[in-house]
C-alpha atoms as a printed R data frame, in Angstrom:
    type eleno elety resid chain resno       x       y       z
1   ATOM     1    CA   MET     A     1   0.000   0.000   0.000
2   ATOM     2    CA   PRO     A     2   1.603   3.308  -1.085
3   ATOM     3    CA   GLU     A     3   1.816   6.146   1.405
4   ATOM     4    CA   ILE     A     4   3.246   9.639   1.476
5   ATOM     5    CA   THR     A     5   4.167  11.872   4.399
6   ATOM     6    CA   VAL     A     6   2.363  15.150   4.926
7   ATOM     7    CA   GLU     A     7   5.718  16.903   4.659
8   ATOM     8    CA   GLN     A     8   6.406  15.400   1.232
9   ATOM     9    CA   ALA     A     9   2.950  16.338  -0.071
10  ATOM    10    CA   PHE     A    10   3.324  19.835   1.393
11  ATOM    11    CA   ARG     A    11   6.757  20.390  -0.170
12  ATOM    12    CA   ASP     A    12   5.797  18.938  -3.554
13  ATOM    13    CA   ARG     A    13   2.515  20.882  -3.899
14  ATOM    14    CA   LYS     A    14   3.389  24.019  -1.922
15  ATOM    15    CA   ASP     A    15   3.594  26.331  -4.927
16  ATOM    16    CA   HIS     A    16   0.933  24.600  -7.042
17  ATOM    17    CA   LEU     A    17  -1.642  24.769  -4.225
18  ATOM    18    CA   MET     A    18  -0.320  28.030  -2.700
19  ATOM    19    CA   LEU     A    19   0.109  26.382   0.688
20  ATOM    20    CA   THR     A    20   1.239  27.906   3.973
21  ATOM    21    CA   LEU     A    21   1.813  25.970   7.191
22  ATOM    22    CA   LEU     A    22  -0.273  27.573   9.929
23  ATOM    23    CA   ASN     A    23   0.937  25.661  12.996
24  ATOM    24    CA   SER     A    24   3.819  23.538  14.243
25  ATOM    25    CA   GLU     A    25   5.965  21.484  11.834
26  ATOM    26    CA   GLU     A    26   5.584  18.471  14.125
27  ATOM    27    CA   GLY     A    27   2.371  17.495  12.324
28  ATOM    28    CA   LEU     A    28   4.236  17.110   9.039
29  ATOM    29    CA   LYS     A    29   5.549  13.731  10.203
30  ATOM    30    CA   LYS     A    30   2.151  12.054   9.785
31  ATOM    31    CA   LYS     A    31   1.437   9.855   6.766
32  ATOM    32    CA   ILE     A    32  -1.291  10.172   4.137
33  ATOM    33    CA   GLN     A    33  -2.569   6.703   3.300
34  ATOM    34    CA   SER     A    34  -5.554   7.504   1.084
35  ATOM    35    CA   ALA     A    35  -6.166   9.512  -2.083
36  ATOM    36    CA   GLU     A    36  -9.640  10.457  -0.855
37  ATOM    37    CA   ILE     A    37 -10.496  14.004   0.242
38  ATOM    38    CA   HIS     A    38 -13.279  14.888   2.681
39  ATOM    39    CA   ARG     A    39 -15.103  18.053   3.701
40  ATOM    40    CA   PRO     A    40 -16.229  17.425   7.312
41  ATOM    41    CA   GLY     A    41 -19.564  19.254   7.377
42  ATOM    42    CA   LEU     A    42 -21.500  16.655   9.398
43  ATOM    43    CA   ALA     A    43 -18.526  16.050  11.675
44  ATOM    44    CA   LEU     A    44 -18.491  19.732  12.652
45  ATOM    45    CA   GLY     A    45 -22.161  19.378  13.504
46  ATOM    46    CA   GLY     A    46 -21.356  16.564  15.927
47  ATOM    47    CA   PHE     A    47 -22.143  13.480  13.821
48  ATOM    48    CA   LEU     A    48 -18.942  11.444  14.038
49  ATOM    49    CA   ASP     A    49 -20.232   7.880  13.617
50  ATOM    50    CA   ARG     A    50 -19.160   7.682   9.959
51  ATOM    51    CA   PHE     A    51 -16.389  10.270   9.958
52  ATOM    52    CA   PRO     A    52 -13.677   9.220   7.413
53  ATOM    53    CA   SER     A    53 -10.801  10.510   9.506
54  ATOM    54    CA   GLN     A    54  -8.087   8.778   7.427
55  ATOM    55    CA   ARG     A    55  -8.714  11.170   4.538
56  ATOM    56    CA   THR     A    56  -7.321  14.636   3.888
57  ATOM    57    CA   GLN     A    57  -9.761  17.119   5.448
58  ATOM    58    CA   VAL     A    58 -10.534  20.318   3.507
59  ATOM    59    CA   LEU     A    59 -12.364  23.203   5.184
60  ATOM    60    CA   GLY     A    60 -13.900  25.854   2.958
61  ATOM    61    CA   GLU     A    61 -15.540  29.202   3.588
62  ATOM    62    CA   THR     A    62 -18.818  27.624   4.761
63  ATOM    63    CA   GLU     A    63 -17.144  25.334   7.321
64  ATOM    64    CA   MET     A    64 -14.947  28.155   8.646
65  ATOM    65    CA   ALA     A    65 -17.931  30.518   8.919
66  ATOM    66    CA   TYR     A    66 -19.698  27.895  11.031
67  ATOM    67    CA   ILE     A    67 -16.630  27.388  13.236
68  ATOM    68    CA   SER     A    68 -16.259  31.156  13.773
69  ATOM    69    CA   SER     A    69 -19.927  31.460  14.767
70  ATOM    70    CA   LEU     A    70 -19.667  28.932  17.610
71  ATOM    71    CA   PRO     A    71 -19.390  30.033  21.241
72  ATOM    72    CA   LYS     A    72 -16.049  29.132  22.788
73  ATOM    73    CA   GLU     A    73 -17.443  26.254  24.877
74  ATOM    74    CA   ARG     A    74 -19.224  24.721  21.897
75  ATOM    75    CA   LEU     A    75 -16.181  25.263  19.687
76  ATOM    76    CA   LEU     A    76 -13.943  23.372  22.104
77  ATOM    77    CA   LEU     A    77 -16.396  20.447  22.173
78  ATOM    78    CA   VAL     A    78 -16.497  20.324  18.376
79  ATOM    79    CA   LEU     A    79 -12.712  20.450  18.141
80  ATOM    80    CA   GLU     A    80 -12.322  17.723  20.782
81  ATOM    81    CA   GLY     A    81 -14.588  15.484  18.741
82  ATOM    82    CA   ILE     A    82 -12.819  16.152  15.435
83  ATOM    83    CA   PHE     A    83  -9.282  15.853  16.773
84  ATOM    84    CA   SER     A    84 -10.038  12.722  18.758
85  ATOM    85    CA   PHE     A    85  -9.445  10.972  15.433
86  ATOM    86    CA   ASP     A    86  -6.024  10.537  13.853
87  ATOM    87    CA   ILE     A    87  -6.459  13.016  10.988
88  ATOM    88    CA   PRO     A    88  -3.469  13.148   8.580
89  ATOM    89    CA   TRP     A    89  -3.758  16.903   7.888
90  ATOM    90    CA   ILE     A    90  -6.231  19.751   7.396
91  ATOM    91    CA   ILE     A    91  -6.285  22.261   4.547
92  ATOM    92    CA   ILE     A    92  -8.186  25.558   4.879
93  ATOM    93    CA   SER     A    93  -8.958  27.299   1.594
94  ATOM    94    CA   LYS     A    94  -9.317  30.989   0.540
95  ATOM    95    CA   GLY     A    95  -6.591  32.128   2.913
96  ATOM    96    CA   ILE     A    96  -8.938  32.027   5.903
97  ATOM    97    CA   MET     A    97  -7.236  32.015   9.292
98  ATOM    98    CA   PRO     A    98  -8.745  29.613  11.838
99  ATOM    99    CA   PRO     A    99  -9.384  30.584  15.495
100 ATOM   100    CA   THR     A   100  -6.436  30.291  17.886
101 ATOM   101    CA   GLU     A   101  -8.270  27.471  19.689
102 ATOM   102    CA   PHE     A   102  -8.310  25.511  16.442
103 ATOM   103    CA   LEU     A   103  -4.548  25.796  15.961
104 ATOM   104    CA   ALA     A   104  -3.845  25.084  19.625
105 ATOM   105    CA   MET     A   105  -5.909  21.884  19.498
106 ATOM   106    CA   ALA     A   106  -4.187  20.811  16.265
107 ATOM   107    CA   ASP     A   107  -0.766  21.351  17.893
108 ATOM   108    CA   ARG     A   108  -1.729  19.222  20.885
109 ATOM   109    CA   LYS     A   109  -2.861  16.419  18.544
110 ATOM   110    CA   LYS     A   110   0.217  16.909  16.299
111 ATOM   111    CA   THR     A   111  -1.913  17.513  13.216
112 ATOM   112    CA   ALA     A   112  -0.694  19.877  10.502
113 ATOM   113    CA   VAL     A   113  -3.042  22.716   9.532
114 ATOM   114    CA   VAL     A   114  -2.266  24.222   6.131
115 ATOM   115    CA   GLY     A   115  -3.775  27.290   4.524
116 ATOM   116    CA   SER     A   116  -4.274  27.843   0.790
117 ATOM   117    CA   ARG     A   117  -5.129  31.030  -1.084
118 ATOM   118    CA   LEU     A   118  -7.040  29.012  -3.697
119 ATOM   119    CA   SER     A   119 -10.786  28.455  -3.704
120 ATOM   120    CA   THR     A   120 -12.094  25.277  -2.118
121 ATOM   121    CA   THR     A   121 -13.050  23.779  -5.470
122 ATOM   122    CA   GLU     A   122  -9.601  24.483  -6.897
123 ATOM   123    CA   VAL     A   123  -7.834  23.029  -3.862
124 ATOM   124    CA   VAL     A   124  -9.863  19.829  -4.043
125 ATOM   125    CA   SER     A   125  -9.381  19.526  -7.823
126 ATOM   126    CA   ARG     A   126  -5.607  20.053  -7.814
127 ATOM   127    CA   LEU     A   127  -4.959  17.958  -4.723
128 ATOM   128    CA   SER     A   128  -7.136  15.123  -6.045
129 ATOM   129    CA   MET     A   129  -5.098  14.918  -9.255
130 ATOM   130    CA   PHE     A   130  -1.867  14.767  -7.265
131 ATOM   131    CA   LEU     A   131  -3.069  12.125  -4.791
132 ATOM   132    CA   ASP     A   132  -4.877  10.040  -7.427
133 ATOM   133    CA   ASN     A   133  -1.696   9.894  -9.477
134 ATOM   134    CA   TYR     A   134   0.447   9.044  -6.440
135 ATOM   135    CA   PHE     A   135  -1.839   6.273  -5.149
136 ATOM   136    CA   ALA     A   136  -2.734   4.856  -8.581
137 ATOM   137    CA   PRO     A   137  -1.838   1.139  -9.005
138 ATOM   138    CA   SER     A   138   1.239   0.649 -11.194
139 ATOM   139    CA   ILE     A   139   3.551  -2.076 -12.486
140 ATOM   140    CA   THR     A   140   6.745  -2.240 -14.528
141 ATOM   141    CA   VAL     A   141   6.852  -4.369 -17.687
142 ATOM   142    CA   HIS     A   142   9.478  -5.239 -20.287
143 ATOM   143    CA   GLY     A   143   8.569  -3.928 -23.723
144 ATOM   144    CA   THR     A   144   8.417  -0.879 -25.974
145 ATOM   145    CA   LEU     A   145   5.694   1.766 -26.100
146 ATOM   146    CA   VAL     A   146   5.187   3.872 -29.244
147 ATOM   147    CA   ASP     A   147   2.592   6.457 -30.249
148 ATOM   148    CA   VAL     A   148   1.464   5.470 -33.751
149 ATOM   149    CA   TYR     A   149  -1.093   7.822 -35.324
150 ATOM   150    CA   GLY     A   150  -2.204   8.783 -31.822
151 ATOM   151    CA   VAL     A   151  -2.691   5.160 -30.713
152 ATOM   152    CA   GLY     A   152  -0.485   3.802 -27.923
153 ATOM   153    CA   LEU     A   153   0.959   0.460 -29.087
154 ATOM   154    CA   LEU     A   154   2.662  -1.635 -26.402
155 ATOM   155    CA   TYR     A   155   5.120  -4.082 -27.987
156 ATOM   156    CA   THR     A   156   5.862  -7.194 -25.951
157 ATOM   157    CA   GLY     A   157   7.701 -10.395 -26.671
158 ATOM   158    CA   LYS     A   158  10.903 -12.269 -25.981
159 ATOM   159    CA   SER     A   159  14.179 -10.406 -25.793
160 ATOM   160    CA   GLY     A   160  15.691  -9.973 -29.261
161 ATOM   161    CA   VAL     A   161  12.440 -10.478 -31.176
162 ATOM   162    CA   GLY     A   162  12.699  -6.980 -32.687
163 ATOM   163    CA   LYS     A   163  10.650  -4.636 -30.489
164 ATOM   164    CA   SER     A   164  13.226  -1.853 -30.379
165 ATOM   165    CA   GLU     A   165  14.077  -2.165 -34.080
166 ATOM   166    CA   CYS     A   166  10.385  -1.890 -34.965
167 ATOM   167    CA   ALA     A   167  10.062   1.195 -32.753
168 ATOM   168    CA   LEU     A   168  13.145   2.745 -34.351
169 ATOM   169    CA   ASP     A   169  11.687   2.246 -37.822
170 ATOM   170    CA   LEU     A   170   8.406   3.807 -36.685
171 ATOM   171    CA   ILE     A   171  10.276   6.834 -35.328
172 ATOM   172    CA   GLU     A   172  11.961   7.201 -38.739
173 ATOM   173    CA   ARG     A   173   8.458   7.349 -40.259
174 ATOM   174    CA   GLY     A   174   7.397  10.197 -37.949
175 ATOM   175    CA   HIS     A   175   5.871   8.348 -35.007
176 ATOM   176    CA   ARG     A   176   6.905   8.934 -31.392
177 ATOM   177    CA   LEU     A   177   8.657   6.839 -28.762
178 ATOM   178    CA   VAL     A   178   7.336   6.823 -25.207
179 ATOM   179    CA   ALA     A   179   9.558   4.213 -23.565
180 ATOM   180    CA   ASP     A   180  11.831   1.314 -24.436
181 ATOM   181    CA   ASP     A   181  12.857  -1.756 -22.425
182 ATOM   182    CA   VAL     A   182  11.359  -0.683 -19.050
183 ATOM   183    CA   ILE     A   183   7.823   0.740 -19.054
184 ATOM   184    CA   LYS     A   184   5.970   1.933 -15.982
185 ATOM   185    CA   ILE     A   185   2.240   1.313 -16.448
186 ATOM   186    CA   THR     A   186  -0.223   3.168 -14.226
187 ATOM   187    CA   ARG     A   187  -3.976   2.629 -14.023
188 ATOM   188    CA   LYS     A   188  -5.551   6.077 -14.175
189 ATOM   189    CA   SER     A   189  -9.121   4.798 -13.947
190 ATOM   190    CA   SER     A   190 -11.058   1.567 -14.289
191 ATOM   191    CA   SER     A   191 -11.050   1.913 -18.082
192 ATOM   192    CA   PHE     A   192  -7.585   3.046 -19.157
193 ATOM   193    CA   ILE     A   193  -3.887   2.714 -18.393
194 ATOM   194    CA   VAL     A   194  -0.969   5.024 -19.142
195 ATOM   195    CA   GLY     A   195   2.649   4.119 -19.862
196 ATOM   196    CA   THR     A   196   5.743   6.191 -19.101
197 ATOM   197    CA   SER     A   197   9.486   5.630 -19.267
198 ATOM   198    CA   SER     A   198  11.603   5.013 -16.204
199 ATOM   199    CA   GLU     A   199  13.315   8.054 -14.712
200 ATOM   200    CA   LEU     A   200  16.780   6.610 -15.320
201 ATOM   201    CA   LEU     A   201  16.356   5.405 -18.910
202 ATOM   202    CA   GLY     A   202  14.221   8.263 -20.209
203 ATOM   203    CA   GLN     A   203  13.863   8.141 -24.000
204 ATOM   204    CA   HIS     A   204  17.004   6.057 -24.544
205 ATOM   205    CA   MET     A   205  16.927   2.876 -26.596
206 ATOM   206    CA   GLU     A   206  19.152  -0.182 -26.883
207 ATOM   207    CA   VAL     A   207  19.810  -1.322 -30.447
208 ATOM   208    CA   ARG     A   208  21.749  -4.574 -30.735
209 ATOM   209    CA   GLY     A   209  24.987  -4.040 -32.604
210 ATOM   210    CA   ILE     A   210  24.975  -0.283 -31.925
211 ATOM   211    CA   GLY     A   211  24.326   0.079 -28.214
212 ATOM   212    CA   ILE     A   212  22.443   2.776 -26.312
213 ATOM   213    CA   ILE     A   213  21.131   5.702 -28.351
214 ATOM   214    CA   ASP     A   214  19.337   8.910 -27.300
215 ATOM   215    CA   ILE     A   215  16.176   9.247 -29.403
216 ATOM   216    CA   GLU     A   216  15.588  12.887 -28.480
217 ATOM   217    CA   ALA     A   217  19.156  13.875 -29.377
218 ATOM   218    CA   LEU     A   218  19.080  11.966 -32.679
219 ATOM   219    CA   PHE     A   219  15.569  12.727 -33.950
220 ATOM   220    CA   GLY     A   220  14.505  15.816 -32.005
221 ATOM   221    CA   ILE     A   221  11.841  16.604 -29.437
222 ATOM   222    CA   ARG     A   222   9.004  15.677 -31.816
223 ATOM   223    CA   ALA     A   223  10.149  12.044 -31.821
224 ATOM   224    CA   ILE     A   224   9.293  11.446 -28.144
225 ATOM   225    CA   ARG     A   225   6.379  11.562 -25.720
226 ATOM   226    CA   ILE     A   226   6.518  11.683 -21.927
227 ATOM   227    CA   GLN     A   227   3.507   9.419 -21.487
228 ATOM   228    CA   LYS     A   228   0.772   7.774 -23.560
229 ATOM   229    CA   ARG     A   229  -2.416   5.872 -22.991
230 ATOM   230    CA   ILE     A   230  -1.885   2.188 -23.852
231 ATOM   231    CA   GLU     A   231  -4.655   1.076 -26.222
232 ATOM   232    CA   VAL     A   232  -3.349  -2.073 -27.936
233 ATOM   233    CA   GLU     A   233  -0.787  -4.719 -26.996
234 ATOM   234    CA   VAL     A   234   1.193  -5.982 -29.995
235 ATOM   235    CA   ARG     A   235   2.805  -9.290 -29.063
236 ATOM   236    CA   LEU     A   236   5.702 -10.208 -31.347
237 ATOM   237    CA   GLN     A   237   6.483 -13.922 -31.671
238 ATOM   238    CA   TYR     A   238   8.996 -15.877 -33.735
239 ATOM   239    CA   TRP     A   239   7.288 -17.620 -36.648
240 ATOM   240    CA   GLU     A   240   6.429 -21.275 -36.033
241 ATOM   241    CA   GLU     A   241   5.225 -23.534 -38.818
242 ATOM   242    CA   THR     A   242   2.951 -25.500 -36.509
243 ATOM   243    CA   ALA     A   243   1.391 -22.492 -34.781
244 ATOM   244    CA   GLN     A   244  -2.098 -21.251 -35.657
245 ATOM   245    CA   TYR     A   245  -2.243 -17.516 -36.393
246 ATOM   246    CA   GLU     A   246  -5.260 -15.268 -36.873
247 ATOM   247    CA   ARG     A   247  -6.306 -15.020 -40.527
248 ATOM   248    CA   LEU     A   248  -9.716 -13.353 -40.466
249 ATOM   249    CA   GLY     A   249  -9.796 -11.224 -37.303
250 ATOM   250    CA   ILE     A   250 -13.546 -11.617 -36.844
251 ATOM   251    CA   GLU     A   251 -13.235 -12.255 -33.119
252 ATOM   252    CA   ASP     A   252 -11.102  -9.755 -31.230
253 ATOM   253    CA   LYS     A   253  -8.605 -10.974 -28.643
254 ATOM   254    CA   TYR     A   254  -7.967  -9.153 -25.392
255 ATOM   255    CA   THR     A   255  -5.433  -9.033 -22.595
256 ATOM   256    CA   THR     A   256  -5.730  -7.551 -19.120
257 ATOM   257    CA   ILE     A   257  -3.217  -5.211 -17.482
258 ATOM   258    CA   LEU     A   258  -3.887  -3.912 -13.964
259 ATOM   259    CA   GLY     A   259  -7.503  -4.969 -14.352
260 ATOM   260    CA   VAL     A   260  -7.992  -2.996 -17.598
261 ATOM   261    CA   GLU     A   261  -8.877  -4.970 -20.724
262 ATOM   262    CA   ILE     A   262  -7.219  -3.888 -23.991
263 ATOM   263    CA   PRO     A   263  -7.076  -5.477 -27.468
264 ATOM   264    CA   LEU     A   264  -4.276  -7.961 -28.158
265 ATOM   265    CA   VAL     A   265  -2.716  -8.516 -31.578
266 ATOM   266    CA   VAL     A   266  -0.234 -11.373 -32.031
267 ATOM   267    CA   ILE     A   267   2.191 -10.860 -34.939
268 ATOM   268    CA   PRO     A   268   4.490 -13.692 -36.109
269 ATOM   269    CA   VAL     A   269   7.936 -12.360 -36.987
270 ATOM   270    CA   SER     A   270   9.816 -13.820 -39.975
271 ATOM   271    CA   PRO     A   271  12.567 -12.574 -42.328
272 ATOM   272    CA   GLY     A   272  11.284  -9.989 -44.792
273 ATOM   273    CA   LYS     A   273   8.090  -9.235 -42.893
274 ATOM   274    CA   ASN     A   274   7.446  -5.490 -42.613
275 ATOM   275    CA   ILE     A   275   6.362  -5.128 -38.990
276 ATOM   276    CA   THR     A   276   6.454  -1.333 -39.249
277 ATOM   277    CA   VAL     A   277   3.739  -1.128 -41.906
278 ATOM   278    CA   ILE     A   278   1.724  -3.769 -40.065
279 ATOM   279    CA   SER     A   279   1.982  -1.628 -36.913
280 ATOM   280    CA   GLU     A   280   0.571   1.376 -38.752
281 ATOM   281    CA   VAL     A   281  -2.284  -0.766 -40.031
282 ATOM   282    CA   ILE     A   282  -2.953  -2.027 -36.481
283 ATOM   283    CA   ALA     A   283  -3.203   1.563 -35.233
284 ATOM   284    CA   MET     A   284  -5.501   2.718 -38.051
285 ATOM   285    CA   ASN     A   285  -7.654  -0.416 -37.812
286 ATOM   286    CA   HIS     A   286  -8.023   0.143 -34.055
287 ATOM   287    CA   MET     A   287  -9.277   3.678 -34.680
288 ATOM   288    CA   LEU     A   288 -11.790   2.331 -37.214
289 ATOM   289    CA   LYS     A   289 -13.111  -0.037 -34.544
290 ATOM   290    CA   VAL     A   290 -13.323   2.825 -32.063
291 ATOM   291    CA   TYR     A   291 -15.540   4.658 -34.567
292 ATOM   292    CA   GLY     A   292 -17.686   1.564 -35.069
293 ATOM   293    CA   GLU     A   293 -16.154   0.157 -38.261
294 ATOM   294    CA   HIS     A   294 -15.041  -3.484 -37.998
295 ATOM   295    CA   SER     A   295 -13.711  -4.525 -41.421
296 ATOM   296    CA   ALA     A   296 -13.550  -8.285 -40.809
297 ATOM   297    CA   GLN     A   297 -17.032  -8.459 -39.309
298 ATOM   298    CA   ASP     A   298 -18.460  -6.243 -42.060
299 ATOM   299    CA   LEU     A   299 -16.983  -8.494 -44.760
300 ATOM   300    CA   SER     A   300 -18.274 -11.609 -43.010
301 ATOM   301    CA   ARG     A   301 -21.753 -10.087 -42.780
302 ATOM   302    CA   ARG     A   302 -21.773  -9.147 -46.467
303 ATOM   303    CA   LEU     A   303 -20.632 -12.632 -47.484
304 ATOM   304    CA   THR     A   304 -23.318 -14.215 -45.330
305 ATOM   305    CA   GLU     A   305 -25.989 -11.971 -46.848
306 ATOM   306    CA   ARG     A   306 -24.743 -12.689 -50.380
307 ATOM   307    CA   LEU     A   307 -24.806 -16.451 -49.788
308 ATOM   308    CA   ALA     A   308 -28.270 -16.226 -48.254
309 ATOM   309    CA   ARG     A   309 -29.588 -14.305 -51.263
310 ATOM   310    CA   ALA     A   310 -27.963 -16.739 -53.679
311 ATOM   311    CA   GLY     A   311 -29.526 -19.662 -51.818
312 ATOM   312    CA   ASN     A   312 -32.968 -18.062 -51.906
313 ATOM   313    CA   ILE     A   313 -32.685 -17.402 -55.645
314 ATOM   314    CA   GLN     A   314 -31.571 -20.983 -56.334
315 ATOM   315    CA   ASP     A   315 -34.432 -22.385 -54.252
316 ATOM   316    CA   TYR     A   316 -36.908 -20.217 -56.179
317 ATOM   317    CA   ILE     A   317 -35.552 -21.283 -59.579
318 ATOM   318    CA   GLU     A   318 -35.630 -24.975 -58.634
319 ATOM   319    CA   SER     A   319 -39.236 -24.750 -57.421
320 ATOM   320    CA   ASP     A   320 -40.507 -22.681 -60.369
321 ATOM   321    CA   PHE     A   321 -42.132 -25.063 -62.912
322 ATOM   322    CA   GLU     A   322 -44.254 -22.489 -64.745
């Protein structure tokens, strides 16, 4: 389970969220263990039975107006209830300063209180993107990721099968490299995954016989991408005479990565086979399917209709004795 300290989140997002620490630095040692954000309206009213205390708590203008309106005795009771939970940290938007009792209670409970000059909606939006990205499930796979006509093709297969060489040829034709050899794949939502290069390798590529090359230095900034949604896995395999390969493509094959299902295309590799052109066709054919055009299924349907019509005509001719 990933986790991040309050101090790390504060330092990383300080400028982006316009953050200012309002109390002691001792609260920065706590850990954030959830990407969820909560606005504790009911908790301030005294209903604490279902208070999600493990989340980042964001107080906006409405919550702070309510806190400021409370008599001191009532305020202390509310604060005792809220801070009886192990809250990771509290963010107060619009540059509003909390009462001294609020900060004093937070110091006693060693909870960081941070102010932001942004609106509540903006704080929640920007912080959510940061935390969602940090806590998103991710894995590292061996392969090559290329943007071909705007479609992210993930090349997989045994070492030496030709993934990097295929990517290099695609770059020569104007397509863009995302990552080679080591690809970090992150699930951004339940329906799509994104691939990036490792921090150490960047947009470098290993070409057997040449060694390590820098794609950006050789081909320019337009030849690379920092990240790309992975839409199709292209699995390269050495040609085998006895293996059965797809000929019609009527039924689509799929693979699952981090719980996300994407199309799978298996390409047999043999001398003289132009994998680069095939890759471009895979990308364009995928976009046709996205727009509702499935060439193999359309051809099969037309053939079926033609055969049905021919059969009906033949049956009519054979039964017509007039």
